[in-house]
C-alpha positions in Angstrom: 5.4 -12.7 61.1 3.9 -12.1 64.5 0.8 -14.0 65.5 -2.6 -12.5 66.5 -2.9 -11.2 70.1 -4.5 -13.9 72.3 -7.4 -12.9 74.4 -8.5 -15.1 77.4 -12.1 -14.2 78.0 -15.6 -15.3 78.8 -18.3 -13.8 76.6 -20.8 -13.0 79.4 -18.3 -10.8 81.2 -18.8 -7.0 80.6 -15.0 -6.2 80.8 -14.3 -9.0 78.3 -16.9 -7.5 76.0 -15.3 -4.1 76.3 -12.1 -5.5 74.9 -14.0 -7.3 72.1 -15.7 -4.1 71.2 -12.4 -2.1 71.2 -10.6 -4.7 69.1 -13.5 -4.7 66.6 -13.5 -0.9 66.5 -9.8 -1.0 65.7 -10.1 -3.8 63.2 -7.8 -6.0 65.3 -8.3 -9.7 64.9 -7.9 -11.6 68.1 -7.1 -15.3 68.9 -10.0 -15.9 71.3 -9.5 -18.4 74.1 -12.8 -18.9 76.0 -12.4 -19.6 79.7 -14.8 -21.7 81.7 -14.8 -19.9 85.1 -17.2 -22.5 86.6 -14.7 -25.3 85.9 -11.8 -23.2 87.3 -9.9 -22.5 84.0 -8.7 -19.2 85.6 -7.1 -21.1 88.5 -4.9 -23.5 86.5 -1.1 -23.2 87.1 -0.7 -22.2 83.4 -3.2 -19.3 83.7 -1.9 -18.1 87.0 1.5 -17.7 85.5 -0.1 -15.2 83.0 -2.2 -13.5 85.6 -1.8 -14.2 89.3 -4.9 -12.1 90.0 -6.8 -14.9 88.2 -9.2 -12.5 86.5 -10.3 -12.2 82.9 -9.8 -10.7 80.4 -6.1 -11.3 79.8 -4.3 -10.3 76.6 -1.1 -12.0 75.4 0.4 -10.0 72.6 3.3 -12.1 71.5 4.6 -12.5 75.0 3.5 -9.2 76.4 0.8 -10.1 78.9 -1.7 -7.5 80.0 -4.6 -7.8 82.5 -7.5 -5.5 83.3 -9.9 -4.6 80.5 -9.3 -0.9 80.7 -5.5 -1.3 80.4 -6.0 -3.7 77.5 -8.3 -1.3 75.7 -5.8 1.5 76.2 -2.9 -0.7 75.0 -4.8 -1.9 71.8 -5.8 1.7 71.0 -2.2 3.0 71.4 -0.7 0.2 69.3 -3.3 -0.4 66.6 -5.3 2.8 66.1 -4.8 4.6 62.8 -5.6 8.0 64.4 -6.2 9.5 67.9 -10.0 9.4 67.9 -10.5 6.4 70.1 -7.8 7.3 72.6 -6.4 10.9 72.2 -2.6 11.5 72.6 -3.2 15.0 74.1 -2.7 14.5 77.9 -5.7 16.5 79.0 -8.1 14.8 76.5 -6.6 11.4 77.5 -7.2 12.2 81.2 -10.9 12.7 80.5 -11.1 9.4 78.7 -9.3 7.7 81.6 -11.6 9.4 84.1 -14.6 7.9 82.4 -13.0 4.5 82.3 -12.2 4.8 86.0 -15.9 5.6 86.6 -16.7 2.4 84.9 -14.3 0.3 87.0 -15.1 2.2 90.2 -18.9 2.6 89.9 -20.6 1.0 87.0 -19.2 -2.5 86.8 -19.0 -3.0 90.6 -22.7 -2.2 90.9 -23.4 -4.7 88.1 -21.5 -7.3 90.0 -23.4 -6.5 93.2 -26.6 -7.3 91.4 -25.6 -10.5 89.6 -22.8 -12.2 91.5 -24.8 -13.1 94.7 -27.2 -14.9 92.3 -24.5 -16.7 90.3 -22.2 -17.7 93.1 -23.9 -17.5 96.5 -27.4 -18.9 96.1 -29.3 -15.6 96.3 -32.8 -15.9 95.0 -33.5 -12.3 94.1 -31.9 -9.0 93.0 -33.1 -6.6 95.7 -34.7 -3.2 94.9 -31.9 -1.6 96.9 -29.3 -3.0 94.5 -31.3 -1.9 91.5 -31.7 1.6 92.9 -28.0 1.7 93.7 -27.2 0.8 90.1 -29.6 3.4 88.7 -27.9 6.1 90.8 -24.8 5.6 88.7 -26.7 6.6 85.6 -26.8 10.2 86.7 -23.1 10.7 86.2 -23.2 9.4 82.7 -26.3 11.6 81.9 -24.4 14.7 83.0 -21.4 13.8 80.8 -23.8 13.5 77.9 -25.5 16.8 78.4 -23.4 18.7 75.9 -22.0 16.0 73.7 -23.0 12.9 71.8 -20.4 10.7 73.5 -18.9 10.6 77.0 -15.9 12.6 76.1 -17.1 14.8 73.3 -18.3 14.4 69.7 -16.3 11.3 68.9 -16.6 7.9 70.4 -13.6 6.8 72.5 -12.6 3.6 74.3 -14.4 5.1 77.4 -17.7 4.7 75.5 -16.9 1.1 74.6 -15.9 0.2 78.2 -18.9 1.9 79.7 -21.4 0.5 77.2 -20.4 -3.0 78.1 -21.4 -2.3 81.7 -24.4 -0.2 81.0 -25.9 -2.6 78.5 -25.6 -5.3 81.1 -26.9 -3.1 83.9 -30.1 -2.2 82.1 -31.1 -5.9 81.9 -31.7 -5.7 85.6 -31.9 -2.0 86.4 -33.8 -0.2 83.5 -33.0 3.3 82.5 -35.8 5.8 83.3 -36.0 7.7 80.0 -37.6 10.7 81.8 -34.7 11.0 84.1 -31.9 10.0 81.8 -32.9 10.7 78.2 -29.3 11.4 77.0 -28.1 8.1 78.4 -31.0 6.3 76.7 -30.1 7.9 73.4 -26.4 7.2 73.8 -27.1 3.5 74.5 -29.2 3.4 71.3 -26.4 5.0 69.3 -23.9 2.6 70.6 -26.1 -0.4 69.9 -26.1 0.6 66.2 -22.4 -0.1 65.8 -22.0 -2.8 63.2 -19.9 -4.9 65.5 -22.0 -4.4 68.6 -24.3 -7.4 68.4 -21.6 -10.0 67.9 -19.1 -8.5 70.4 -21.5 -7.2 73.2 -25.2 -8.0 72.8 -24.8 -11.7 72.4 -22.6 -12.0 75.5 -25.0 -9.9 77.5 -27.9 -12.2 76.5 -25.8 -15.2 77.7 -25.4 -13.5 81.1 -29.1 -12.7 81.3 -30.1 -16.2 80.7 -27.5 -17.5 83.2 -28.9 -15.2 85.9 -32.5 -16.0 85.1 -31.8 -19.8 85.2 -30.0 -19.4 88.5 -32.8 -17.3 90.0 -35.3 -20.0 88.9 -33.1 -22.8 90.4 -32.7 -21.0 93.7 -36.4 -20.2 94.0 -37.3 -23.8 93.1 -35.0 -25.1 95.9 -36.4 -22.6 98.3 -40.0 -23.7 97.5 -39.0 -27.4 98.1 -37.6 -26.6 101.5 -40.7 -24.7 102.6 -43.1 -27.3 101.3 
């Protein structure tokens, strides 16, 4: 009997949370291995053998090792889904789902990183208004996708929704959604937040990240005040 797929992850990471959401939607139980990035768990020789890019998440499914959250979500859906709803087999429908996931990895998540990583790793004491505005500009594309459907690729939730909501739910902690400009996006986020597995697999991790950023901001500003005193 094969063992459960192993997921190397950190709960505060939006890409890791996208995988957790996808696994939960599919009813796939994972063997979770939490990584301490601060302590360099991702740079150990053992982990670098799994993923020389030293990023998380990484999935090890009985010896088949997959990195990148979007690839992992696609793999899980292909292998474990009981139907095609989450990740359609039709090549044109699948391309639409893939395009939304590429929008996440090309636009949404990088702008989240631009806001938080300077605070977490480089001693920045604020998230500038320019970074917030840049994040909010990405909301427009999602709003337009949602103009004629409940979800990003139609009337059924797909892995694109799960990947994007992990990023958007993090982004809004620092760059709020203007409901007047983006009412469809606001409604979509509310719908996604009602998923029975959402709190455990996404919200809790987002709250961990928020506290981490807030603590770092307070620490940096306290140090700055001491230097100027």
